[in-house]
N, C-alpha and C positions, 0 to 999 in steps of 0.2 A: 254584618257585612253583606252587601248585595251579592247575590249568587253569580251574576255575570262577572263582577270584579274578581270573585274567588276563582271562577273558572279561568279567567285571564291569567291570574297568578300561577295556577296549576299548569296551564299550557306553557307559560314562559319558563317556569321552573323545569318542566320536563324537557323543553327545547335546549336549555343550558346543560341539563344533567346528562343527556345522551352523549354528546361529544366528550364530556369530561370522563364519563364512565368508559367510553370507547378508548380514550387515551390511556387511562389507568390500566385497563385490561391489556392493551397492546404493550404497554411498558412492562407488565409482569409476565405476560405469556409469549409475546413475540417482539422483544426489544429491538432485534436487528431490523425488523420491518420498518420501525420508525427511523432508524438511521438511513436505510435505503431510500425511504421517501424523502428524507432531508437532502441526501445527495442528488436524487432525481430532480428535486426542485431547484437546487443550487446550479446543477448543470444546465437546466432549462433557462434559468435567469441569466447565465453567462453565455448562452448560445452554443454550448458544447453538445455535440451529438455522439451517440454511441454506435459503433459499427464493428463488424467482424471481418477478419481477413484469414485466408486459409493457405497454408503451404503444405501440399499433399493432404494428409489427413490431420494436420496439426492446426488448431484454431487459436487465433490471436484476437483478444478483445481490446478495443481502444476507443478513446473519445477524441474528437477533433473539433476545431473551429477554423473557419476560413478555407481558402484554397491556395495552392502554390502560386506564387507571383514573382515579382521582381526581387523581393526581399527573401532571404533564406528562411526555410521552414525551421521549426523548433521541435525536437523530439525530447520528451521528458521521461526519465526512468526512475521509478520509485524504489524504496528500500524493502528490506525483508519484512514479510507479513503485512505490508501495506497494500495499496491498490492505486489505480490511476486517478481516483478522485481526491487523493491527498494533495494533488497539485492545484485544486480549485482555488485555494487561498492565495496562490501565486498568480493564477490565470486572471483573476479579477483586476490585477494591476497592469496587465499587459495590453498593448494596443489591439483593438479589434480587427485591424487590417493585417495582422500576422497570421500565418498558417501554423496552428499549434496541434501537436499530436501527443497524447498521453496514453501509453500502452500498459496493460497489465503484464507484469513480468512473468516468465515461465513458472507454472505451478501456482499462480495467484489469481484470485477472483474469476474472471470469465475466460482466461487463457487456459488452454489444455493443461491438465496435471496428470502425471503418470509416474508411478514408482520406478518405471524403467528409464525415465528420461535422465539426462545428465544435468545436474544442477550446480556443477562447478562453475566458476566464473567464466572459463573458456567455453563451457557448454552453453551458458546463458548468452554469451557474446554471439555464438553461432546462431542461436534462435532469434536474437534481436536482428541480426543481419538478414535472416530469412524474412522477418517481418518487414524490414525496410525495403527489401526487394519486392515483397508482395504488393505493397502500396506505392511502389516506385518512388519512394522518397529520395533515393540516391541519384535521381536524374541530374541533380546538381547538389553541391555541398550544402549541408544543413548544420544548424546549431544543435549541439548535443548537451543535455543537462541531466545530471544524475545525483542522487543523494544516497548516503549510506551504502548498502550493497549495490544499489543502482549506480552509485558513483564509481565503485570499483569496476562494474561492468562497462560503464561509459568510458572510463580511462583506458581499459584494455581494448575496447572497440576502436577508439580513436588511434591507438597505436597500431592496430592491425589493419585498419581501413582509413588511413590518413587522407586519402583523396576524397573521401565522402564527407568529411567533417571540416567545416570552416572555422568553428570555434568550439571550445569545451568549457563547460561550467560545472564544477564539482562542489557539492554542498556536504560537508562532513563525510567525505568518502571513506569507505572501508578499504583495507589493503595497503595503506601507506605506512611506512616505518616512522616511529616517533622516538624521540630521545628517552622518554619515560612512558611506561604503560599505566593507563588508568585502571580503575577497578574492573571495568567491563572487559578490557583486553586481557587482564590477568585471569579473569574468570574463564574466558575462552581458551586461554593457554593451558590452564589447569584441566579444562574439559578435553583438550586435545591430548594431553599427556596421559589422562586417565583412560582414554579410549572409550568413554561413555557416549552412547548415542540415544539414551532413553529419555533425555531431557534437554530442552533448549531454553535458556533463560528468557527468551523473547516470546515464549508461548506459555503463559501462566495457567494453572488449573485450580488455584486457590487464591483467596484474597491476599494471603501472605506472600505468595509467589508474585502476584501482580504488583504488590507494593515494592517488592525487591526489584522487579523489572523496571518500574518507574524510577527508582533510585539509580539504577544502572544507566538508564537511557535518557533521562530528562533533566535539563538544567533547572526548570521550574518544578518545585516539589508539589506533588498531588497527594491529597489525603484520601486513602482508600477506606471505605466503611468497614468496620470490624464486626465482631460477633454480636454486638448489641442490636444489630438489625439483620436478622438472618435472611429475611425476604429480599431486602435490597442487596445484601451480600451475594446471594445466589443469582439474582438478576444481573448484576454487574459482571460477575464471572462468566455466566452463561453467554452474555452479550459478547464479551471478548473472545470466548472460545468459538462461538458460532461464526463471528466475523473472520477468525483466523483458522477455521476448520481445514481449509486446503493445506495449510502449512503443517497442521497437526498430522494429517494423513501422510505427508511426505517428510516427516520429521527426520528420519535417518539421512536422507539425501541432502537436505538443507543443513543439517548439523555438520556433515562432512565439509560442506562448502564454507560454513562459518569458521570451522577450524582452520581451513587453509588461509583464511584472511589474516590470521594472527601471524603467519610466517611469510606472507607475500612481501617480496622485496623489490618493488618497482615494476613498471610497465615497459615492455619492450616489444617491438614489432616482430612478428613472425616472419621468417625468411620466405 
């Protein structure tokens, strides 16, 4: 084979091998970095920008698109151990002329987290109201959307500040009474009765706990890799733990909040 042709194949192979090796190394050593890059690209593609707002010494991290106009703005509140970027799959279907705001809930992602903060539903409502005032979102009524824990916060927020909310959308909100308890609510009720704060089912630390979490929370069943692949096992669990590390640090506070959701009996306006 001609030497020039051989050199060409070597160069081409090296060019392809470098990004592949970089991806594999990132997946094994820094898996969360790939997820963050993915969300960064998705935000950029959808025109979402990340900003910070401050209430005294408390920091709120949020993403937004558009500016306040004739149509009401939309504020979106995520659930426990999630973050503002979980709404990107919804944002892509919304008109680009709407003013959208997705905020990291207290103790999550880029928003301040402190073991001294109040992570009860009412405590989070107070913080979200501080955020709304920071960015002056309540100059006129806005649409409020919440899911899971964020749905509970959104419902109480609308009850306490009805003049600020023109409509309320709740997606699988926590805190509502149901005629029968599902397995997840039964688990939380048992947790409440046992007075245990050392473990939250939404923060797994092993592949088995992660499989149990997915069974409790997901309608679609996901298969978690088991011990036949220890490297992948460790990588997947490490990724989940790293992305949810803020909630791990504040586990007792959030655990108490999750307990209260099992006995919450409706939303009422404070006098």
